[in-house]
N, C-alpha and C positions, 0 to 999 in steps of 0.2 A: 533640382531636386530642393526643399525647404531647409536646410540644419538648424535646429533650436540648439548655444550650445551652453552648457549649465554649471559652473564651478563656483564649487556652493563649504561656502565657511559656517563656522556656530553664529555669528551673526551680522554673516552677512549673505550674500549672493549677486556673483557677478551673471554677466548673460550675452552671448555675442550674436545675430542671425547669420547666417551664412545661405545664399542663391548659388547652391555648386557648383550650377550650370558653366560660369564663370569665377566661381571662388568670391564674389562679392559682397563683401560686408554690409549687411543692409541697414543693422543698427545695433550698438549695445546698452547696454547697462548696468550701474552696482543697487543694490537694493541695501541699504545700510543700517545697525544698530537693532538689528528683528531681534524682538523680544524687548528691547531695552527702552530707556525715552527718548524723544528725540529721532524716531525711524522715520525711515524717508527715502524712495527713489530716486536717484537722479536716472532720465531716458535720454539718450545718444544719436536718434536719428539721420543717416547719412544723410547729409546735401540739407541738415535745418537744424534749428535750434535746440538746445536741448529743454529739457522738461523736469521741474524738478518738482515732487511731491513729497510733504509732508502729511504722513499721520501715521495711527498708530497699526504696527508691524507686526503679532503679537506671537508668531510663527513663519514656516519656510510654507507652508497650505500659504498665507496669506502672499506671503512675499512668490511666490510664484503666478496667483492670480490677476496681483497688478502687472506683473511683466508680461501675463498675456493681456492684458487689461492694455497694458500700454502699448503693444507691438500690431492690435488690433483696431485701434482707437483710429475715432473716422478723419483726425485731422495730423496726429500727431502718428499714426503709425505708417505700418510696413507690409503689412498682408491684412486680409479680407478677412480671413476670420480661421478657425484654427486649426480647419480641414487644411489648410495649407504648407503647415508645419507636420511633414514628412520622413524626421526622426529625429532625436537627441539625445543630443551627444551628453557625456559628464566627466571631469576628472575627480578619478580616485587615487589618493593617494601613493598607498600601498595596497601590490596584487599578492603576494608573500612569491611562494612559488606555484602556484593554484595559475597565475594565469601567464602564462607566459608572450600574448598577446592583450593586445583590446578584446569584447565581448562581448556579444548580446545577452542581456540583462534578462532573468529569468530565474524564480525560486529557487535557482540551485546555485546561481550566481551569487545572491543575496546570502544566501545561506554561506557561501564561501567568503568573503568579504567581514562581515557582518563578525568570524575571529580573530580579525584582523586589529578591530578594535583598538586590542592593547597595548599593540607592536603603534598603532597610531594617532592619539591620542585624540589628538589638537586633529588630522584631517581626517576619518575614513567616518564616523560618527558624520559629521553635517554633512559628506558628500549623499550616505544611505539619504541623509533627511528631502533634501535634495532630491534623486529620485523616487522615492516615494512618494512626494510631492506634486511630481510632473507622473508619476503614474494620476495618481490621484483624476488629478487637471485634467491629462494628456489617455486615455482610457487607452487601449489598440496600438497605439505610436507607437513604433519603436524604440527603444530606450537602449544608451549601446556606453560599457564602463571603460574610458579609455585611460591605463595605467600610469600613474610616475617612474614604475618600478622595471613595465615590459623593455623600454630599450637598453637597462644594462641586462637583459637575460641573458647574452652573449659574453659579461663577461669569463673569462676561465675560473675550472674548479679551484684552480692553486692562487688567485685572488680574494674569490668570494668569499672562502674557508678562515672560520677561524681556528684558531690552534687550541681546540678543545675536545676532548676525550669524541673520535668520531665518530660514535655507535650514539652520544649524549647532543652533538647539532645533525643527527640524521634526524633524527628521533624527532624534538622541537624548532627543527627546521631554524638551526642560529647559521647566520651564513649573512656575510653583504648584499645587499636588496639593492642599495642605490636609490636619490626621487629626482625629480625634477629634468625625469626624461624627456620628455615631450620639446620642454624645451631648449635641453641639451644637443639633441635628435634638431626639431627645425633652427639653429643658430649655425651648426656644424654645415646641413645641407646643406643655404644661406652665404656660407661662407667658402664653401665650393662652389656657389654661383658667380658671386662675384668676382672670384679667382679666375673664372673662366676654365677652370682645369676639375676632371670628374675626381667625387668624393674619394675615391675606393683609391685613388693614390697619395688622398694627404693624410699630414697627422696634424692631429691637431687636437687643439687644450679650451676646454669651452670652462668660461668661470659664468658659472647661473650666480649673480653677485647683489645677496636682497639681506631683508629683513634673515629672511633664512638662504643659505647660502649654500657651494654645492659643484663643485671641478669635476670634470670627464676627458676620459686622455680619449679621444676617439679616434680610430689606428682602422684607415682605410674604410670607414662608412660605422663599423662598430665599435661600442664601450666597451673597453678592457680593463677600465680601473674609475671606479671614482672614486671622493671622497667618502657622501653617508652612509650607514653602514646596516645592519637591522634595522634600525627606526633612524630619524631624523636630525637625531642629535649628534652620529657622529663625525669628523671630520672638521671642516674650519669653523672658529668660533663665529658664531653668531649674535641676530640683536640680542634676545633670551639664552642661546641655548649652548650650553658650555663647548663644544666639540671636542675636540677629544684629549682624552685625560689619560692619568693613569688609575685604573678600576676598582687600585685601594684607598680611594682618595673616600667612593662612594659608603663601603662598612665604615669607616670613621668618621665623615659628617650623621654618618646614624645614631651610633654610639654615641658623638659627646656633645650634640645636639636633640637628642632620642625625637629621630625621625622614624616613622616606618614606612616599608618599601611605597608606598603609594607616594608619600607627601617627598624624599627623597626624589621621586621622581620628575614631581611637579616642581621640585625646586629646580632642575636640572634644566627642564625644559622653559620655565616661564620666569625665574627672578639671578638668572647665570650670564654671561657672553660681550658683550659691551656695554648693558643694563648693569651687569653685576660689579663687570670692572671702573667703569666709571661714575656710579651712584647717581647719573644722571636721567639717563635716557637708551633707549633701544632705537635713537632714529640716527641716521647717521650725521644724516644733517644738524643735529643736534652740535653732535659730539665732535662736526668741523667748526660748529660755532663757537665751540667750547674750547676746543683745541688754540685758535684763533685770538680766544677772550685769555689766554694762560692755565686755564686750569692742565691741570697738569696727568690725571687722570683722564680727562677723556683725549689727549693727544696717546696716553701707552694705550686705552683702547683701543683709541683707526691704526696704531705700528702694530698693535698683537694680530687685530686682522690681517691686514696687507702680509704682515710678518708671517702668517703660518695662509695665506693666501700665493707670494713670494716656493716659499715651502713644497708644497705641491707639487709647482709649476715642473721646479723644478727634480722634482719625483717620475713625473709620468714623462720630461724630455723624457728621463731616462729609459723611462718603458718601451717604451718608443723609440728608440735608439734617435731620435732626432723631432724637431716640432716644425709644423713649415707655417703653422699660422696659431696666438694666441684669440681666440675669443671674448669680448667681454660683452655680458649682455645680465640682464635684468635687474630694475632699480638705481641701486649702489652698485652696476657696471658701465648700466647705459650712460649715468650724472650725474658720474662725479669724473673730474678727469682729472681732480689732485689726485686723486685712491687709484687712479688709473698707470701715473704716473710716475708714484711710491712703489707698488710693483711692477714694474717695468724695471726703473734703476737699480740695476746690478745683473741686471738680465743680457745685456751685451751679450758673453758668451753662446747665445743661443742665436746669436743672429736679431739680437731685434735692438731696433732704432726707432725711436720716438719723433713723429716729427708733431714736436709741440704747441703750436701756433693750430695745426689737424684737432690733435688731442685737443681744445682749447672747444672746441664745435660743439654741437649736438647731432642728434639722427647717427644713420647705418653712417658709418664711414671707416676704411682703411687709413688709421691713422699713423705709419708708417714712412720714411723716410723714399724715398726711391731706391729700388737695390738693396731693402732694408732684405735678407735669407729668411728675417719669420717678419711674416702680418702681424701686426699688431691692429683689429675689428672691430669695432665696434657693431652692434647688432641688438637693434628693438626685440626683445623675446614676440614670440605668438605665438603661442599656445592652442589658444585659441580654432587658431586656421589648422591647427596640427589636429585638434580633437574633431573638427569640422570634415579634415578628409576620414579620418580611422572611423569617421560614424558613416560617412558618406559609404563607402569600403566597406562594411560588412553591411551594411542599410537596405542600401541597392535589392 
């Protein structure tokens, strides 16, 4: 079965194609700057040179059309025709309480996803645009939605409930949902494989650290707590998102700055985080460069981020009564040895003993010293493969 995986953003679209007979990656690509000047598609067929196409890409329909054209191209394509695509899997950030698992997309599913736009405004609307574009281009081909929130449905009620009046919380489904679930699930399973131990025996803390960042406590294979909440705004300091904060700050800012609810939501999602603290950038590479040049606000932003990560690790170790492995993944988690070192410094009480030479390397690795009671692991995430697996499971 050939599975096309789509991860659609507001102005970008990532794709991968798998042959699920042996989970072989056939091709992957990225469509950038949809609806903007300078739009382009970069297509990377496995075993061949990448192909870059610069052209006007006004909308997601055009982006999907270009993706399909690249996949079926006589020279650099990987399939002969659209008929070879057996199913399409889509990453959808927020499934609310309607979707405890991935789901075949039909009109009812879309009707249940759309009301969640208001709680995931940066993620769910472009996901639906990608779904509708695929439905238009590939009519009759099964489409599957794979939700970031699904893995966290195992979180117990005492951990996902907010201390609001119970009837109000139930009326509006106000609770912790968590996100990045596909990534947390993949790296936890991969950590168990690398340790050659059953996942059902392990206590793992997974740290998905990128522009959006979250941490999960994975106890015997199940998520029992995670740092993001009702929306992807709660938890860690992030690239542009504020993370944990006294709720009283929100009405205070609204009053002082004369903001509407929509404006303050946009402000907390897009203008805060390390961007707001540093005044320089939301890209951690820029912050590390700035801190190295003596910019104190860049240093402060990095220190705040690392401190919040360390605090959550300590909390989740307490919740699980110990930890067997701490896993770093996503852009920053996978690529910044200095951030991993800063976070792990002071966690010796958990059995962490970092091998600094291994930590400076790249790629998948256990970067602990031999005999360490708690393994520190770097595992590149593969959300697309997890989406392909769920799509295969439901569509076959």
